C-alpha positions, 0 to 999 in steps of 0.5 A: 500500500502507498501513502496515496492509497492510505490517504484516499481510504481514510478520506472516504471513511471520514466523508462517509461518517459525516463528521464536523470540522473546524479544529484545524481543518475544514474538510475530510481530505485535510483531516485525513491528511493530518491524521495519516501524516501524524500517525506515520511520523511524516512532516505535517507540511510535507508535499503530498504529491511528492510523497504519494508513492511512499510505501506504507507497511501493513502495521502502519496502515493498521495504526492509521485505520485505528486512529481514523476509527477513533476519530469517527467513533468518539467524534472528538476533534483530531487534536484531542487524539494527537494531543497536537495543534498548530497555529501559524506554523507553531506546534502546541500541546492540547488535550480535553482540559482546554479548547483546541486553539484556532483563534484568528488573533493568531493570524493578526499577530503573525501578519502585523494586523494591529501593529499600527496601535503598538509601539515602544510603549507596548511592554505589558501584554495580557492574554485573557482566557488564555486556554492552552496558552497559544496566543500568549506564546505567539505574542512572546515570540512575535514581540521579544521586548514584551512580558506576557501574562496568560490568565484563565479561570480554569486551572485545568486549562492553565495546566495545559498552558504551562506545558506549552510555555515550558515546551517553548522555553518562555518561562521567563517571559510568560506568567500564568495566573488564575483569574476570573475575568480581570479580577486578578489582573490589575494591570495597567496593560498595554495590550489585551488579547482576548478570545473569550466564551462568546457562543450564544445559547441557541448556537450552543444548543446546536453545536456538533459533538466535536465542539461539545467535546470541548470545555463548555466554560470556554465556549458558552457566552450566555443568551446573546454570547455577550455575558463575559464581554459585558463584564470585561468592557466594564472592568477594562478601562481602569486597567488599560494604560493610556495607549492601551488597546484590546483585541477581542475575538467574537466569532460570528456574534457581530450582530449581538455585539453591536446590539449590546454596545451600540455606542462603542466605536470599534475597529474591525480587523481583517482575517481569513474569515472576513472583517467581522470576527475580531475587533480592536478597542482603544483605551479612549473608546472604552473610556468614552463608553464608560462615561455618562452621556452629556446632558442636553443643552 
């Protein structure tokens, strides 16, 4: 059997199982490639055409078949089966204690999508709702001059984040703390990155099994998805430096966000998923929202 044969069979099995994707891949073919290459210890970014005729032993083919069976029968994201996820070419450990990292903020860090709001004053960065710590790690790698704090309510998620911070050798630059929102994060912060729980109740009820395998604490945002964000925007102005900014991911909840905060001036940042997934708020815009409206003349 060749790698090409094995990949075709794995793809067909995943397609027939009608699984849900979105945890690093978007379709059965890419998911099959990820699982096959990982199981065979081949480069995940390898050229499949060049490797197509690579022979695969019966033993390795059986191991791949068993992994595909686990993916189908458990309906767990592939990253939970491999304990590995990649963001912007950087590998991260992950297990069921934290959601699978997939934040579009990672793109913006790599592409300089909000560098215009940063500068020499940007030295203290908070990754709020850090999960497995991937954004904290990417921030520390992108900006060698900053100190990063990763905060999360979940001690389980923080244990996963500790693995990633240690694996990337960033113990001296990333501090991990347990915090309910900003309660243990007084700041002042020059940059806050936040991929919070924002899924609205109706969408939570409709989530496929792959997403239900993740901690609900990291996903569910209340009736309109804005519960955590309401508290965050109320508490953050006093914790930002004068030039500080918040980069906030809200997924598909722009309509709910704008309904909840109609007076807020947000800058929408472009990602591969469009211009309505991630927004930026300045210290000035947050402070203006917190002020009572001026009396009418």
